[in-house]
C-alpha positions in Angstrom: -33.9 25.2 35.5 -30.2 24.2 35.6 -30.7 21.7 32.7 -32.5 24.3 30.6 -29.8 26.9 31.1 -27.0 24.4 30.3 -28.7 23.4 27.1 -29.1 27.1 26.1 -25.5 27.7 26.8 -24.3 24.8 24.7 -26.5 25.9 21.8 -25.1 29.4 22.1 -21.5 28.1 22.1 -22.2 25.9 19.0 -23.8 28.8 17.1 -20.9 31.1 17.8 -18.2 28.6 16.9 -19.8 27.7 13.6 -20.3 31.3 12.7 -16.6 31.9 13.1 -15.6 29.3 10.5 -14.9 29.6 6.8 -14.8 26.1 5.3 -13.5 25.4 1.8 -14.0 22.1 0.0 -11.6 21.0 -2.7 -11.2 17.9 -4.8 -7.6 17.0 -5.8 -6.5 14.0 -7.9 -4.1 11.8 -6.0 -1.4 10.1 -7.9 -0.6 7.9 -4.9 -4.2 6.7 -4.7 -5.1 7.0 -8.4 -8.4 8.7 -7.5 -9.8 12.0 -6.5 -10.0 12.9 -2.8 -11.8 15.6 -0.9 -9.8 18.1 1.2 -11.7 20.3 3.7 -10.1 23.4 5.0 -11.2 25.6 7.9 -10.0 29.1 8.1 -10.7 31.5 11.0 -11.6 35.1 10.8 -8.0 35.9 11.8 -6.8 34.4 8.5 -8.5 37.2 6.5 -8.0 39.9 9.1 -4.3 39.4 9.6 -2.9 38.9 6.0 0.7 38.7 7.2 0.1 36.0 9.8 1.0 32.4 9.2 -0.7 29.4 10.9 0.1 25.9 12.0 -1.9 23.0 10.4 -4.0 20.4 12.1 -4.7 17.3 9.9 -7.9 15.4 10.9 -8.6 11.9 9.6 -11.7 9.6 9.8 -14.9 11.3 8.8 -16.2 14.8 8.0 -17.7 14.8 11.6 -14.2 14.7 12.9 -13.2 17.7 10.9 -16.3 19.6 12.0 -15.6 18.8 15.7 -12.0 19.8 15.4 -12.9 23.0 13.7 -15.4 24.0 16.5 -12.9 23.0 19.1 -10.1 25.1 17.6 -12.6 28.0 17.3 -13.4 27.9 21.0 -9.9 27.3 22.3 -8.3 29.9 20.0 -11.0 32.5 20.9 -10.1 32.1 24.6 -6.3 32.0 23.8 -5.9 28.5 25.0 -4.1 27.7 21.8 -2.8 29.5 18.8 -5.3 29.6 15.9 -4.6 27.1 13.2 -5.7 25.9 9.8 -7.8 22.7 10.2 -7.6 20.2 7.4 -10.1 17.3 7.0 -9.3 14.3 4.9 -12.7 12.5 5.2 -13.1 8.8 4.3 -14.4 8.0 0.9 -15.8 4.5 1.7 -12.5 2.7 2.1 -11.8 3.8 5.7 -10.4 0.5 6.9 -8.2 -0.1 3.9 -6.8 3.4 4.2 -6.2 3.4 7.9 -5.3 -0.1 9.1 -1.5 -0.1 8.7 -0.8 -3.8 8.5 -1.8 -6.6 6.1 -3.4 -8.5 9.0 -3.2 -8.8 12.8 -0.5 -11.5 12.7 2.2 -9.7 10.7 4.4 -6.6 10.7 4.1 -6.4 7.0 2.5 -3.1 6.0 -0.7 -2.7 4.0 -0.1 -1.3 0.5 -3.2 0.7 0.5 -2.4 2.4 3.9 1.1 3.1 2.5 -0.5 4.9 -0.5 -2.8 6.8 1.9 0.3 7.9 3.9 2.0 9.1 0.7 -1.2 11.0 -0.2 -1.2 12.8 3.1 2.6 13.6 3.2 3.3 14.2 -0.5 0.1 15.6 -1.9 -2.4 16.9 0.7 0.1 18.7 2.9 2.1 20.2 0.0 -1.2 21.4 -1.4 -2.1 23.1 1.8 1.3 24.7 2.3 1.3 26.0 -1.3 -2.1 27.5 -1.2 -2.4 28.8 2.4 -0.2 30.7 4.8 1.4 28.1 7.0 4.3 28.4 9.5 5.7 24.8 9.6 3.7 23.6 12.6 2.1 20.3 11.7 -0.2 18.3 13.9 -2.1 15.1 13.0 -5.0 13.5 14.9 -6.4 10.0 14.3 -9.2 8.2 16.2 -10.0 4.5 16.3 -8.4 2.8 13.3 -6.9 6.2 12.3 -5.2 6.1 15.7 -3.3 3.0 14.6 -2.5 4.8 11.3 -1.0 7.8 13.2 1.0 5.4 15.4 2.5 3.8 12.3 3.0 7.2 10.7 5.2 8.1 13.8 7.3 5.0 13.3 7.7 5.4 9.5 7.9 9.2 9.3 8.8 10.6 12.8 9.6 14.1 11.4 6.6 14.5 9.2 4.6 16.2 12.0 5.3 18.2 15.1 2.7 16.2 17.2 1.0 12.8 16.7 -2.3 12.4 18.4 -3.8 8.9 18.9 -7.3 8.8 20.3 -8.7 5.4 21.4 -6.6 3.5 18.8 -8.2 0.2 17.9 -5.4 -1.8 19.6 -7.5 -5.0 19.7 -6.7 -5.3 16.0 -3.0 -4.5 16.2 -1.4 -6.8 18.9 1.9 -6.5 17.1 2.1 -2.7 17.5 3.5 -2.4 21.0 6.7 -4.5 20.3 7.2 -2.8 16.9 7.0 0.6 18.7 9.5 -0.6 21.3 12.0 -1.6 18.6 11.4 1.8 16.9 12.2 3.7 20.1 15.4 1.7 20.6 16.5 2.7 17.1 15.5 6.4 17.5 17.0 7.5 20.8 17.1 11.1 19.7 13.4 11.3 18.7 12.0 14.7 19.8 8.4 14.8 18.5 5.3 15.1 20.7 2.9 12.2 21.2 -0.5 12.3 22.8 -2.4 9.1 23.6 -5.9 8.9 25.1 -8.5 6.3 25.8 -12.1 6.7 27.0 -12.5 4.9 30.4 -15.8 3.4 29.1 -14.1 1.5 26.3 -14.5 -2.3 26.2 -11.8 -4.6 27.8 -10.1 -5.7 24.6 -9.2 -2.3 23.3 -8.3 -1.3 26.9 -5.9 -4.2 27.3 -4.2 -3.4 24.0 -3.9 0.3 25.0 -2.4 -0.6 28.3 0.3 -2.6 26.5 1.0 0.4 24.3 1.2 2.7 27.3 3.7 0.2 28.9 6.0 0.7 25.9 6.0 4.4 26.4 6.7 4.1 30.1 9.6 1.7 29.7 11.2 2.7 26.3 10.2 6.2 25.2 13.3 8.3 24.2 14.3 10.9 26.8 13.6 13.8 24.4 10.2 12.6 23.3 7.3 14.6 24.8 4.4 12.3 25.5 1.5 11.8 27.8 -1.3 9.2 28.3 -4.8 10.3 29.3 -7.7 8.1 30.4 -10.7 10.2 29.7 -13.4 10.0 32.4 -17.0 9.2 31.4 -16.0 8.8 27.8 -16.8 6.0 25.4 -15.2 5.2 22.0 -17.1 7.8 19.9 -16.9 10.7 22.4 -13.2 10.1 22.7 -12.7 11.7 19.3 -14.3 14.9 20.5 -12.9 15.1 24.0 -9.5 13.8 23.0 -9.1 16.5 20.4 -9.8 19.2 22.9 -7.5 17.7 25.5 -4.7 17.0 23.1 -4.5 20.6 21.8 -4.6 21.9 25.4 -1.7 19.6 26.2 0.3 20.6 23.1 -0.1 24.3 24.0 0.2 24.0 27.8 3.5 25.8 27.8 2.3 28.7 25.7 1.2 30.3 29.0 3.3 30.3 32.1 1.8 30.3 35.6 2.0 33.6 37.4 4.0 32.1 40.3 6.6 30.8 37.8 6.7 34.1 36.0 7.6 35.9 39.2 10.9 33.9 39.2 11.6 34.5 35.5 14.3 36.7 34.1 14.1 38.2 30.6 16.5 35.5 29.5 14.2 32.8 31.0 11.3 34.0 28.9 13.4 33.9 25.8 14.6 30.4 26.6 11.1 29.2 27.4 9.7 30.1 24.1 12.8 29.0 22.2 12.2 25.5 23.7 8.5 25.6 22.9 9.2 26.6 19.3 11.6 23.7 19.0 8.9 21.3 20.4 6.2 22.6 18.1 8.6 23.0 15.1 7.5 26.6 14.4 8.3 30.0 15.9 5.9 30.8 18.7 6.0 33.7 21.2 3.8 34.9 24.0 0.8 37.2 23.3 1.7 40.8 23.8 -1.4 41.5 25.9 -0.5 38.4 28.0 2.9 39.9 28.9 1.4 43.3 29.5 -1.4 42.0 31.6 1.0 40.0 33.9 3.3 43.0 34.3 0.4 45.1 35.4 -0.8 42.4 37.8 2.7 41.9 39.2 3.2 45.6 39.9 -0.3 46.5 41.2 -1.5 43.2 42.9 1.7 41.4 43.9 3.9 44.5 44.6 6.6 42.8 42.5 8.2 45.5 40.4 11.1 43.3 39.4 8.8 40.6 37.9 6.8 43.2 36.1 10.0 44.7 34.7 11.4 41.4 33.5 8.2 40.5 31.8 8.0 43.8 30.0 11.6 43.5 28.8 10.9 40.1 27.5 7.8 41.4 25.7 9.9 44.1 24.0 12.3 41.4 22.9 9.4 39.6 21.2 7.6 42.7 20.0 10.4 45.3 19.4 8.0 47.6 17.6 5.5 47.7 20.5 5.2 51.3 21.7 2.6 50.2 24.3 5.1 47.9 26.0 7.8 50.5 26.0 5.5 53.1 27.5 4.4 50.6 30.2 8.0 50.0 31.1 8.8 53.7 31.3 5.8 54.2 33.6 7.0 51.3 35.8 10.5 52.8 36.0 9.2 56.4 36.7 9.8 57.6 40.2 6.7 57.8 42.4 5.4 61.3 43.1 
């Protein structure tokens, strides 16, 4: 019975998530690649329902499946307020996946592949500008690559460290890039002020050659990562190479947005200025302006006042909420009620 219920729940989640999507497929001619490429765009219902709202952009590489997975993951996480909703962009392979994504000429040289360089130019100079011209974006840029695309994203970080807010590398095929760790170490030494975000993940069911290469990459981060670089390494339990693309996308977005919400015990210690500083730092990390949800602030204030008997924490949260939402009559009324003398 438990198995049947689980399957039904999964089917229900899948149907709901796909129903929420609006996918647009466009062909653009790339000057960098001298050919046409497909761009897939996922927009949520919020995009149409909130015409003044702007969204961060998540670039997914590899295949169309990776775009579909990422779109479903964003639907689920955004619906439950785990992350802010975003525009998901897919750049699926057109048959030359290895040529596009393997960053080097071969495994024995640091010399870069001309085709991968053209692909990088296509993403940065053509695909992203197209998205930012035709859709409401807010400057937040995330890129996720899996397998060979994970190597591509690592090289993108070294060549263009400010092109994206966050670089996500899922089970990168390190067995084919033994030169990458030392190249990255040299890059870190030359970019001590680097302040991007990097998420690395590997399935714990990967074979030993990719695992050994990944461990060498992790060692570089442990020993040489710049102080201002936000980074983490995750070994995903019960996960093989293919499933790491799905699980890693979910986990990476959860990590990127981990500070969007603050634990209630920490909120009890926050002043209004602490809230402002917290979201200022998060905005700097994500490279776009982000603020707490209005209902999140209001909900904590009510909880602090009624369940924790902490009027001060409730008041500080509401004042912070009014700072972020100066037109909110609901927050102002809640603060007045909190300050009103008990009868």
